[in-house]
Every structure is written in structure tokens, then in C-alpha cells.
N, C-alpha and C positions, 0 to 999 in steps of 0.2 A: 691430622692425617687425611690424605685424599684417598678415595676409593674409586676404582674404575668399575663402571657398570656396563654390562652387555659387551664386553670385549672378548672376542674369541681368538684363541691362539691359532695361527695358521701353521700347518705342517710345512717345514722348510722345503721339502721336496716339491710339494704342490706349488709353493710360491715361486721357486726357481723355474719350474716348467712354464708357468704363466708368464714370467718375465723374459724368457728367452726370445730372441728375435731370430727368425730363420734367415739363413744366408741369402736366399733370393729376395726376401723382404728388405734386408739390409742393402743389397745391391740396388734394388729398385729405389730405395730412399736416397742413396748416394747419387744415383743417376738423376733423380729429380732435383736434388740439391745442386749438382754440377750444372744443370741447365739453368736454374734460377740465378746462380751467382756467376755464371759463365766461367766455370773452372773445369779443368780437365778431370775426368773420372779417375785417371791414373794417379793424380796428385791426392785425391781424396782417399783412394784405396791404399796409398803408400807403396805403389809399384815403382820399380826402377825405371828411370828415364834415361835414354841414351841418345846423344846428339853427335852425329858424325859430320865433320867438315872435310870433304875430300877424302884422301887416304892418309892424312898426316895428323889430324886432330880428332880427339874423342872427348866428349864431356859426359860424365855419368853422374846422375843424381839418385839419391836414396839407396846408395849401396850400404852394406852392413859391415864390411871389413875387407882387408887385403889378405889373401891366403898365400899367394906366390908373387914375387916381384923380381924379375930378371930382365935382361936386355932384350930377350927374344920371346918372353912369355910372362903375362900377368894374369893371375886368376883372382877374381873378386867374388865375395859372397854377396849375392843380391837377395831381395825378399823372395823371389821366385826360385832360387837355386844358385848355381855357380855360373859365372861368365868368364870364359877364357879368351884372352886377346893374344893373338900371335902376330909377330912382325919382326922388324929389325930396328935397333937403336931405340927401343921403347923407353920412355921416361915419364915418370909422374911429376908434372910441373907444379901442380897445385892440388892441395888436399885439405878438406875440412871434414867435419862429422857427417855431412850429407852430400858433398860434391867432390868430384875428382876429375882432374884434367890429365889426359895422356897424350903425349906427342911422340912422333916417330913414324916409321913406315908401317902402317897397319895393313896386314895381309889377310887376316881372317879373324872372325869373332864367332864363338860358339857357346851356346847354353848347355851346361852339363847337368845331368840328373844327379 
């Protein structure tokens, strides 16, 4: 049988407090990491990325889900909140777990709280 010598038990609360990383420290770390590897901070933070080509194509990355899908209105759940796309003849051409392509006449986009 093995015996442990001089081992002190740590209070779980103390341990958790010491191990927590502050948000600004985390952001600073990711900022440095993005510079080192030449990556966008948005990608590292898991933010949504929106690419618009003219007024007819829209590419959205890192969306969380589709809330509403109609010909004149699409509402998506994004990491930061909801994104509403208004237009005519809107269509989701391509959809994966992380990327979505919308075509049609895009008139307006709005972030909803």
C-alpha cells in the first residue's frame, strides 16, 4: 500500500478562482495568437462572419441555426444574437453546419437583440 506524504487538499472554490481566466486576458491571448498565426480574431472568437457580393449573394459563417425561412424574410441565430435578412426571392442555396449561402435580392440586413 502506498502512502501520500505532505499532500494538502485544496478547497475547490480556491482552486477554481485561481484557474479562471479573465475575459480581457483571454481576449489578449487570442489577439496575440491571431497575430502569430495570421488568423482573424473573429475566427478564433467564434464570431459570425458575413460576406456580401453585390446585392444578390450573401455568405454567412458560424451561424447557429435558422429561425425563419421565407421568400422575403430569413432570420438566423448568430453567436452574437439574431440576424434578419429582408429582400425578394430569397433562397438558401447551400447550407452546412457552419456555412450558409443566400441568394436573391437583398434589401436589408439587421441585427436583432
